[in-house]
Backbone bond lengths (Angstrom), bond angles and torsions (degrees), N, CA, C in turn:
res aa  C-N    CA-C-N  psi(-1)  N-CA   C-N-CA  omega(-1)  CA-C   N-CA-C  phi
1 M - - - 1.453 - - 1.519 108.93 -
2 C 1.295 115.70 146.78 1.453 118.48 179.62 1.525 109.90 -80.73
3 L 1.319 115.20 152.89 1.461 122.10 -176.71 1.523 111.82 -58.19
4 R 1.322 117.57 -38.16 1.465 120.90 -178.97 1.525 111.08 -62.15
5 L 1.320 117.34 -43.44 1.460 121.24 179.37 1.522 110.86 -65.09
6 L 1.337 117.07 -41.61 1.463 120.49 178.13 1.521 110.79 -60.78
7 Q 1.327 117.05 -41.22 1.461 121.19 179.30 1.526 110.73 -67.65
8 E 1.340 117.32 -37.35 1.462 120.76 177.81 1.527 110.73 -63.08
9 I 1.321 116.79 -41.70 1.466 120.86 177.90 1.528 110.00 -63.93
10 A 1.324 116.95 -44.79 1.464 121.42 178.66 1.527 110.86 -61.20
11 D 1.326 117.31 -43.27 1.467 121.11 178.41 1.530 111.32 -63.44
12 Y 1.329 116.78 -38.74 1.461 120.92 177.87 1.528 110.57 -62.22
13 L 1.343 116.59 -44.62 1.465 120.14 178.95 1.524 111.20 -61.35
14 K 1.330 116.66 -42.12 1.466 120.04 178.33 1.528 110.46 -61.64
15 K 1.318 115.95 -43.39 1.463 120.77 -178.14 1.532 110.91 -64.21
16 M 1.330 116.88 -39.25 1.455 120.93 -177.89 1.525 112.81 -72.92
17 L 1.330 117.74 -32.22 1.459 120.58 -172.09 1.519 113.71 -99.38
18 S 1.294 117.44 -42.48 1.464 122.29 178.30 1.514 106.69 -176.39
19 P 1.312 118.17 168.08 1.468 118.77 179.74 1.529 112.87 -66.27
20 Y 1.310 116.80 -17.83 1.467 120.28 -175.77 1.519 113.32 -106.44
21 G 1.311 118.11 -11.19 1.451 121.74 -177.81 1.514 111.63 99.42
22 P 1.326 116.57 168.41 1.460 120.18 -178.62 1.533 111.71 -70.93
23 E 1.332 116.15 152.40 1.459 121.27 178.06 1.523 111.35 -77.76
24 I 1.319 116.81 -30.88 1.459 121.76 179.80 1.523 108.06 -131.70
25 V 1.330 116.02 129.64 1.459 121.49 175.70 1.523 107.16 -122.12
26 I 1.320 116.56 127.21 1.462 121.78 179.21 1.519 107.93 -110.61
27 D 1.325 116.25 115.93 1.464 121.75 178.16 1.520 108.01 -100.00
28 C 1.316 116.22 112.47 1.465 121.00 -178.30 1.520 112.67 -98.55
29 V 1.329 117.64 9.01 1.460 121.20 -178.85 1.524 110.45 -101.94
30 G 1.329 116.40 -51.38 1.455 120.21 175.83 1.511 115.81 84.63
31 F 1.324 118.17 18.54 1.455 120.19 174.07 1.522 109.50 -93.47
32 E 1.299 116.58 157.17 1.461 121.56 -177.77 1.525 111.94 -51.11
33 S 1.323 117.08 -47.15 1.464 120.45 -176.33 1.524 111.98 -65.30
34 T 1.329 118.24 -37.90 1.466 119.74 -178.43 1.529 111.41 -74.68
35 V 1.330 117.25 -35.60 1.466 120.14 177.46 1.527 109.59 -69.36
36 Q 1.320 117.40 -39.74 1.468 120.37 176.48 1.523 110.50 -60.66
37 T 1.331 117.13 -43.45 1.455 120.63 178.97 1.523 111.25 -64.07
38 A 1.306 116.93 -40.63 1.469 121.02 178.04 1.528 110.49 -60.61
39 I 1.323 116.96 -44.88 1.466 121.35 -179.78 1.525 110.65 -64.87
40 R 1.326 117.30 -43.90 1.465 120.67 -177.35 1.531 113.05 -71.04
41 S 1.334 118.10 -22.98 1.464 120.34 -177.58 1.529 113.22 -92.73
42 C 1.309 118.14 -14.88 1.466 121.90 -175.92 1.528 111.50 -74.29
43 C 1.327 116.45 145.76 1.469 120.44 179.45 1.530 110.22 -74.87
44 M 1.311 115.95 165.66 1.460 120.78 177.90 1.526 109.35 -60.46
45 G 1.327 115.64 135.06 1.455 120.97 -179.68 1.517 114.14 77.36
46 G 1.331 116.88 8.18 1.459 121.23 -177.08 1.520 113.17 -83.58
47 K 1.323 114.20 -176.43 1.459 121.15 -178.90 1.525 109.99 -125.16
48 V 1.319 115.57 137.55 1.459 122.37 174.07 1.519 106.75 -116.20
49 V 1.322 116.66 121.54 1.463 121.77 179.55 1.519 107.77 -108.70
50 V 1.317 116.23 120.38 1.465 122.15 179.59 1.525 107.20 -100.25
51 V 1.337 115.58 104.67 1.462 120.64 -178.34 1.520 110.09 -93.98
52 G 1.314 117.07 -45.10 1.460 120.47 -179.48 1.512 111.61 -70.94
53 M 1.299 116.36 148.93 1.469 122.18 179.36 1.523 108.89 -121.28
54 G 1.335 116.27 72.47 1.451 121.03 -176.48 1.516 114.71 -83.49
55 Q 1.328 117.13 -27.38 1.463 121.26 -177.75 1.521 109.43 -142.71
56 D 1.327 115.40 149.99 1.465 120.08 175.96 1.523 111.49 -77.64
57 N 1.329 116.85 -47.73 1.464 121.60 -175.54 1.519 110.12 -117.33
58 M 1.350 115.21 138.88 1.459 120.26 -178.68 1.518 110.48 -142.91
59 N 1.334 115.96 149.91 1.462 122.27 168.90 1.517 106.55 -93.70
60 L 1.328 116.53 117.16 1.454 121.00 -177.26 1.525 110.45 -120.08
61 P 1.339 117.56 151.36 1.468 121.13 179.64 1.525 111.65 -76.28
62 M 1.325 116.17 76.74 1.459 120.89 -175.68 1.528 112.30 -66.94
63 S 1.328 117.79 -24.77 1.470 118.84 175.72 1.527 109.39 -65.49
64 T 1.337 117.98 -37.33 1.459 121.27 176.39 1.521 110.49 -66.09
65 V 1.331 116.72 -40.95 1.466 120.88 177.71 1.530 110.14 -59.01
66 G 1.332 116.59 -45.14 1.459 120.63 -178.49 1.515 113.61 -71.17
67 V 1.324 116.75 -48.12 1.463 121.00 -177.14 1.531 110.98 -65.25
68 H 1.328 117.33 -38.85 1.467 120.91 -179.28 1.525 112.57 -89.32
69 E 1.331 116.28 1.52 1.475 122.42 178.66 1.525 111.63 51.57
70 L 1.328 115.67 52.06 1.457 122.03 -179.44 1.520 110.98 -86.85
71 D 1.307 115.96 148.56 1.458 122.29 169.82 1.522 106.96 -100.22
72 V 1.323 116.84 122.24 1.462 121.25 177.46 1.517 106.69 -109.61
73 L 1.326 115.74 118.06 1.458 121.91 -175.45 1.518 109.87 -116.20
74 G 1.303 116.24 143.67 1.456 121.33 176.85 1.510 110.61 -111.26
75 C 1.315 115.40 149.88 1.458 121.31 -179.19 1.520 107.72 -146.17
76 F 1.313 116.07 139.35 1.457 120.31 177.08 1.520 108.20 -135.46
77 R 1.296 116.67 152.47 1.459 122.97 -178.61 1.516 110.72 68.55
78 Y 1.307 115.61 72.70 1.450 120.16 -178.18 1.528 112.24 -95.62
79 A 1.320 116.39 30.33 1.458 120.30 174.63 1.534 109.42 -75.50
80 N 1.301 116.23 156.32 1.470 123.27 177.00 1.520 112.93 60.03
81 T 1.315 117.42 37.87 1.469 120.28 178.85 1.523 111.78 -111.58
82 V 1.324 117.29 14.30 1.453 120.66 -178.58 1.523 110.84 -60.08
83 S 1.329 117.75 -38.11 1.465 119.92 -179.40 1.526 111.19 -63.32
84 S 1.326 117.87 -34.36 1.464 120.77 177.81 1.521 110.52 -65.35
85 W 1.337 117.05 -43.21 1.455 120.45 179.39 1.523 110.67 -67.56
86 T 1.334 116.84 -36.62 1.454 120.55 176.95 1.523 110.52 -62.03
87 L 1.325 116.68 -40.18 1.458 121.03 177.68 1.524 110.71 -63.43
88 L 1.335 116.89 -45.51 1.464 119.89 177.96 1.527 111.71 -57.81
89 L 1.321 115.93 -44.64 1.459 119.43 -179.59 1.524 111.71 -68.16
90 S 1.333 117.34 -32.72 1.457 119.65 -178.68 1.522 112.35 -69.80
91 I 1.335 117.30 -26.36 1.463 119.31 176.99 1.519 110.72 -93.60
92 Q 1.326 115.60 13.13 1.454 123.76 175.37 1.524 112.73 58.48
93 A 1.321 115.74 44.24 1.458 120.02 174.49 1.525 108.75 -65.61
94 V 1.311 115.87 145.71 1.456 120.38 -179.92 1.520 108.30 -85.14
95 L 1.304 116.73 114.71 1.452 122.68 179.22 1.524 107.89 -118.72
96 I 1.303 116.41 120.96 1.458 121.03 179.87 1.521 108.39 -113.44
97 P 1.341 117.66 116.30 1.467 119.75 -179.80 1.534 110.72 -72.01
98 V 1.301 115.02 134.01 1.459 120.54 176.41 1.525 107.13 -131.76
99 L 1.306 116.43 123.88 1.461 121.30 179.32 1.504 108.77 -103.95
100 T 1.318 116.68 128.65 1.453 120.38 175.51 1.506 109.95 -124.19
């Protein structure tokens, strides 16, 4: 994906969620383009959780991670997490599906 399109997607997410972007972004795909979009759309001081493992090596905007003081977390083996999602839904967390 081209950088301009990734930035447009990130800007759209910020516009839909708040002027600053979401505090937590969960990327369940794990490809370079989706992780880049997650990083670019997250608010300052936010967290990006990379659950999907689509690629071993990626070029990521580390200057954005540093300047915005983001926490980038990795997770593997997301089996048996239905109870966690049930808990999130029970406290009425706002979940907006985004397909890329």
